[in-house]
C-alpha positions in Angstrom: -10.9 42.8 -36.7 -10.0 39.4 -37.9 -6.6 40.7 -38.7 -6.0 42.3 -35.4 -7.2 39.1 -33.6 -4.7 37.1 -35.7 -1.8 39.4 -34.8 -2.6 39.4 -31.0 -3.0 35.6 -31.1 0.3 35.4 -32.9 2.1 37.6 -30.6 0.7 35.8 -27.4 2.0 32.5 -29.1 5.5 34.2 -29.6 5.6 35.2 -26.0 4.6 31.6 -24.7 7.1 30.0 -27.1 9.8 32.3 -25.9 9.0 31.6 -22.2 8.9 27.9 -23.1 12.3 28.2 -24.6 13.9 29.8 -21.2 12.1 27.1 -19.2 13.5 24.3 -21.3 16.9 25.9 -21.1 17.0 26.5 -17.3 17.9 23.2 -15.4 18.4 22.0 -12.0 21.9 20.7 -12.0 23.5 18.7 -9.0 27.1 17.5 -8.6 27.0 14.8 -5.8 30.2 13.9 -4.5 30.6 10.3 -3.4 33.4 9.0 -1.1 32.6 5.5 -2.1 30.4 4.8 -4.9 28.5 1.5 -5.5 27.0 2.5 -9.1 26.4 -1.2 -9.9 25.3 -3.5 -7.3 27.4 -6.7 -8.1 30.5 -4.9 -9.2 33.4 -3.3 -7.1 32.7 0.0 -5.4 34.7 3.0 -6.7 36.2 6.0 -4.7 36.0 9.8 -5.0 33.3 9.8 -7.8 30.9 12.8 -9.1 27.5 12.0 -10.0 26.2 14.7 -12.5 22.3 14.9 -12.1 20.3 17.1 -14.6 16.4 17.4 -13.8 16.3 14.3 -11.8 18.4 12.2 -14.1 21.8 11.0 -13.9 23.9 12.3 -17.1 27.4 11.5 -16.2 29.6 9.8 -13.4 33.2 11.1 -13.3 36.1 10.3 -11.2 37.2 13.0 -8.9 35.3 15.7 -7.4 33.8 18.1 -10.0 32.8 21.7 -8.8 31.5 22.7 -11.9 30.1 21.7 -15.4 28.9 23.5 -18.4 25.6 25.2 -17.7 23.8 28.4 -18.7 23.2 31.4 -16.3 19.5 30.4 -15.9 20.6 26.9 -14.5 20.5 26.1 -10.9 23.8 24.5 -9.8 24.0 22.5 -6.4 26.9 20.7 -4.9 26.2 17.6 -2.4 29.1 16.7 -0.3 28.9 12.9 0.4 32.8 12.5 0.5 32.6 10.7 3.7 29.7 8.3 2.9 29.1 5.1 0.9 26.5 5.8 -1.9 24.3 3.7 -3.9 21.1 3.1 -5.8 17.9 3.7 -3.9 16.5 0.5 -2.5 13.6 -1.3 -3.9 10.9 -3.6 -2.0 8.9 -5.9 -4.2 6.2 -6.8 -1.9 4.5 -4.3 0.4 1.0 -3.4 1.6 1.0 0.2 2.2 -2.7 0.5 3.3 -2.2 -1.0 6.7 -0.2 -2.6 9.6 -1.1 -5.9 11.3 -2.2 -5.1 14.8 -5.0 -5.6 17.4 -7.3 -3.0 15.8 -7.2 -4.2 12.2 -10.9 -5.6 12.7 -12.4 -2.4 13.8 -10.1 -0.5 11.6 -12.0 -2.2 8.7 -15.3 -1.3 10.1 -14.6 2.4 11.4 -12.0 4.0 8.9 -13.5 5.6 5.8 -11.9 5.0 2.5 -10.5 8.7 2.8 -9.0 7.8 6.2 -7.3 4.7 4.8 -5.9 6.6 1.8 -4.5 9.4 4.2 -2.9 6.7 6.5 -1.5 5.2 3.1 0.2 8.4 2.5 1.8 8.4 5.8 3.0 4.7 5.5 4.4 5.5 2.1 6.4 8.4 3.3 7.8 6.2 6.1 8.9 3.6 3.7 10.7 6.2 1.5 12.4 7.8 4.5 13.6 4.3 5.1 15.5 4.5 1.7 13.1 2.5 -0.3 12.5 4.7 -3.4 10.4 2.3 -5.3 8.0 -0.5 -4.1 5.5 -2.9 -5.7 2.3 -3.0 -3.7 0.7 -6.6 -3.7 -2.4 -6.1 -1.9 -4.7 -3.0 -1.3 -8.0 -1.5 -2.3 -7.5 -0.8 -6.0 -9.0 2.5 -6.3 -7.0 3.9 -3.5 -3.6 2.5 -4.2 -3.9 3.7 -7.9 -4.8 7.1 -6.6 -1.9 7.1 -4.4 0.5 5.9 -7.0 -0.6 8.6 -9.5 -0.6 11.1 -6.9 3.2 10.4 -6.0 4.0 10.3 -9.6 2.5 13.9 -10.0 4.3 15.2 -6.9 1.1 15.9 -5.1 2.3 13.7 -2.0 5.7 12.5 -1.2 6.3 8.6 -1.3 8.2 5.9 -3.1 7.6 5.2 -6.7 4.6 2.4 -6.6 4.0 -0.4 -8.9 0.6 -1.4 -8.0 -1.3 -4.6 -8.1 -4.7 -5.8 -8.9 -5.6 -8.9 -7.1 -7.3 -12.0 -8.5 -8.3 -14.9 -6.3 -10.6 -17.7 -5.9 -13.9 -17.8 -3.9 -12.8 -18.7 -0.2 -9.1 -18.7 -1.2 -6.4 -16.5 0.5 -7.1 -13.0 -1.3 -10.7 -13.4 -0.6 -12.4 -11.6 2.3 -12.7 -13.6 5.4 -13.5 -13.8 9.3 -16.7 -11.5 8.9 -20.4 -12.1 9.3 -21.9 -13.3 6.0 -23.5 -9.7 5.3 -20.1 -8.2 5.5 -18.6 -11.0 3.4 -21.0 -10.1 0.6 -20.4 -6.4 0.9 -16.5 -6.5 0.8 -16.0 -9.4 -1.6 -14.0 -7.7 -4.7 -15.2 -8.1 -8.3 -11.9 -9.8 -9.0 -12.9 -12.9 -7.3 -13.3 -15.7 -9.7 -14.2 -19.4 -10.2 -12.9 -21.4 -13.1 -10.5 -20.4 -16.1 -12.8 -18.3 -18.0 -14.2 -16.2 -15.0 -10.6 -15.8 -13.9 -9.7 -14.5 -17.5 -12.4 -11.9 -16.9 -11.4 -11.0 -13.5 -7.9 -10.3 -15.0 -8.9 -8.2 -17.7 -11.0 -6.2 -15.3 -8.2 -5.6 -12.9 -5.9 -4.4 -15.7 -8.9 -2.1 -17.1 -9.1 -0.6 -13.8 -5.6 0.4 -13.4 -3.3 -2.6 -12.3 0.5 -2.6 -13.2 1.0 -6.1 -12.2 -1.4 -9.0 -11.4 -1.4 -10.7 -7.9 -2.7 -14.3 -7.7 -2.9 -16.6 -4.7 -2.1 -20.0 -5.8 -2.2 -21.4 -2.3 -3.7 -20.7 1.1 -2.2 -18.0 3.3 -1.1 -17.6 6.8 -3.2 -14.6 7.6 -6.4 -15.7 6.2 -8.7 -16.2 9.2 -9.9 -19.7 8.2 -8.5 -23.2 8.6 -8.3 -23.9 4.9 -4.5 -24.4 5.1 -1.5 -23.3 3.0 -2.0 -25.9 0.0 -2.7 -25.2 -3.6 -6.1 -23.5 -4.0 -6.3 -22.0 -7.5 -6.4 -24.9 -10.1 -3.8 -25.4 -12.7 -6.3 -24.1 -15.5 -7.2 -21.0 -13.4 -3.7 -20.0 -12.9 -2.8 -20.5 -16.7 -5.8 -18.4 -17.8 -4.9 -15.7 -15.3 -1.2 -15.6 -16.5 -1.9 -15.8 -20.2 -4.5 -13.0 -20.0 -2.2 -10.8 -18.0 0.9 -11.4 -20.3 -1.3 -10.6 -23.4 -2.1 -7.3 -22.0 1.5 -6.6 -21.1 1.3 -7.2 -17.3 3.5 -9.5 -15.1 2.0 -11.6 -12.4 3.2 -12.5 -8.9 1.9 -15.4 -7.0 1.4 -15.8 -3.3 2.7 -19.3 -2.7 3.5 -21.3 0.4 3.1 -25.2 -0.6 5.3 -26.9 -3.0 2.3 -27.9 -5.1 1.1 -24.4 -5.4 4.6 -22.9 -6.1 5.3 -25.5 -8.9 1.7 -25.1 -10.4 2.2 -21.2 -10.7 5.8 -21.8 -12.2 4.5 -24.3 -14.7 1.8 -22.0 -15.7 4.4 -19.1 -16.4 4.2 -17.0 -13.4 7.0 -14.1 -13.0 7.4 -14.3 -9.3 6.8 -16.3 -6.3 6.1 -14.5 -3.2 7.2 -16.3 0.0 8.0 -19.7 -1.5 7.9 -21.2 1.9 8.1 -24.8 0.9 9.9 -24.7 -2.3 11.4 -28.3 -3.1 13.8 -29.6 -5.7 11.1 -29.4 -8.3 10.5 -25.9 -7.6 14.2 -24.9 -8.0 14.4 -26.7 -11.2 11.2 -24.7 -12.6 12.6 -21.5 -11.2 15.8 -22.0 -12.8 14.1 -23.1 -16.0 11.5 -20.3 -16.3 13.7 -17.5 -14.9 11.2 -16.5 -12.3 12.1 -14.5 -9.3 11.6 -15.6 -5.6 10.5 -12.8 -3.3 11.2 -14.2 0.2 9.5 -12.1 2.6 11.5 -13.4 5.7 10.5 -10.4 7.6 7.0 -11.3 7.5 7.5 -14.8 8.6 9.7 -13.7 11.6 7.1 -11.1 12.4 4.2 -13.6 12.6 6.2 -16.0 14.6 7.0 -13.6 17.2 3.4 -12.2 17.3 2.0 -15.8 17.6 4.2 -16.6 20.6 3.9 -13.4 22.5 0.6 -11.7 21.7 -3.1 -12.6 21.5 -3.6 -10.6 18.5 -3.7 -13.6 16.0 -6.6 -16.1 16.1 -6.0 -19.7 16.9 -6.2 -20.6 13.1 -3.8 -18.1 12.4 -1.2 -18.7 15.3 -1.0 -22.4 14.2 0.0 -21.6 10.5 2.1 -18.5 11.6 4.5 -20.7 13.8 4.6 -23.5 11.3 5.2 -21.5 8.2 7.0 -18.7 9.6 9.5 -21.0 11.3 10.1 -22.9 8.0 10.6 -20.0 5.8 14.4 -19.4 6.6 15.7 -22.9 5.8 13.8 -23.0 2.5 14.9 -19.5 1.3 18.5 -20.8 2.4 18.2 -23.9 0.0 16.8 -21.8 -2.9 19.5 -19.1 -2.7 22.3 -21.8 -2.7 20.7 -23.6 -5.7 20.9 -20.3 -7.7 17.3 -19.2 -7.8 17.0 -15.6 -8.6 16.0 -13.4 -5.8 14.3 -10.1 -5.6 13.9 -8.3 -2.4 10.7 -8.1 -0.7 9.4 -7.8 2.9 5.5 -8.1 3.0 5.5 -4.8 5.1 2.2 -4.1 6.4 2.6 -7.5 8.2 5.7 -5.9 9.6 5.9 -2.1 10.4 6.5 0.1 7.4 9.9 1.9 7.5 11.4 -1.5 9.0 12.1 -2.6 5.5 15.7 -3.1 5.8 15.3 -5.7 8.6 14.6 -8.1 5.7 18.4 -7.6 4.7 19.6 -8.7 8.1 17.5 -11.7 7.9 18.7 -12.5 4.5 22.3 -12.1 5.9 21.6 -14.6 8.7 20.3 -17.1 6.2 23.7 -17.0 4.2 23.3 -14.5 1.5 26.1 -12.5 0.8 25.8 -8.8 1.4 26.5 -7.8 -2.1 23.8 -10.3 -3.3 21.4 -8.6 -0.8 22.1 -5.2 -2.3 21.6 -6.5 -5.8 18.2 -8.1 -4.9 17.1 -4.8 -3.7 18.3 -2.7 -7.0 19.3 -4.6 -10.1 17.1 -7.6 -9.7 14.1 -5.7 -8.3 14.4 -3.4 -11.2 14.7 -6.4 -13.7 11.4 -7.7 -12.2 9.3 -4.7 -12.7 10.8 -4.2 -16.3 12.4 -0.9 -15.2 16.2 -1.7 -15.7 16.5 1.1 -18.1 15.5 3.6 -15.7 16.5 2.1 -12.1 18.6 -0.3 -10.3 22.0 1.3 -10.9 23.5 4.8 -11.0 24.4 5.3 -14.5 23.8 7.8 -17.4 20.2 8.0 -18.4 18.7 6.6 -15.1 16.6 8.2 -12.3 18.8 9.8 -9.5 17.3 7.5 -6.8 20.2 7.5 -4.4 20.9 6.6 -0.8 24.1 7.3 1.4 25.3 6.1 4.7 28.4 6.6 6.8 29.9 3.1 6.3 29.8 0.3 3.8 26.7 -2.2 3.9 29.0 -4.5 2.2 31.0 -4.7 5.5 27.9 -4.6 7.9 24.4 -5.0 6.3 23.0 -3.5 9.5 23.9 0.0 8.4 20.8 -0.2 6.1 18.7 0.0 9.2 19.3 3.7 9.5 19.8 5.4 6.3 20.5 9.3 6.8 20.5 10.4 3.2 17.7 9.7 0.7 17.2 11.1 -2.9 14.4 10.4 -5.3 14.5 11.4 -8.9 17.1 14.1 -8.0 15.1 15.5 -4.9 16.4 15.2 -1.5 13.8 13.7 0.7 16.0 12.9 3.8 19.3 14.5 4.8 
């Protein structure tokens, strides 16, 4: 009996191995014909190129239009004709909030919507973002359990959306990032366990956020425009708290992004070793020196500033405390971004979508252009620089062998007119067409 069982088991293993060998040999191969190809933003585009894609990865880029490559009979070979299009890497947005959108129902939604409903809405917003040509995003503020679940579901192919780098938030009591604008009972209920006070408590909060799934740590070194409180936009986390969070995160292999408006908060975070400054509304000469010394990125979020200014002036959605900050800070962001860019600060593309509408992410590029940034530098900020910020340059940011086939295409070149990014007709993520 033992012998028979052994023989049956071996036969089953042999069949399994044979089937596995067939599945390994069979591949999905795509030949994508690009009329104009910006394979590496920052370098000159080329014409009449073929991207060879195998199982979601680029394996070769060749001149001319190939109609065949070596493949087995089991392989699937597809040819995509984009000979009349401008082709480039998928865009990346380094500052989004996929769980909501700023609007008149925010307060009631917070009380009425279940966690499950918020998660389902997040799937909808994620897909809108992908359809807009943004194949990778960094979410810097959401309910942790839900955003980690969405990230993982997208990675497993259960739902459609951009690749998500998801944050865990660490903030001080009463600061931007802590819950506000509610009754005391609700403030107690909704306060996150990563709110901290003092350096050692902030070390604990950082480690806890990473333990539960954070890819990156988001801190709030200054007050924020959308906090429903009159605590201003100056520095709120102390120097020792900032240093402890950043050191603890780096020790566990995580980068840190700091929301920061005032120069004092920007500079304190940069001195503490932060990896990116979000907004950077009032960066001064010292900030620029610290940016260039540390190599940290500025993620400008001009679209958020423009959105809240228009909302403050034309609607009653915002409270009086928020309106005052929105008009002041939002109005100043453009000039300060222009100064940072001209000084050579590294820029990574980010919109703060969720303040603005999801799917409108490309409007940031238009605002960056109006501020004097060249179209090539804008594209580089949303590809090469963004990939560097999230430590994924080996997988993303350019269209070269070994990288994910995250690809967008449009009828004309955004180097000539950046507004073509506002309506991208072709989107591919990891070799799969998600919009055509």
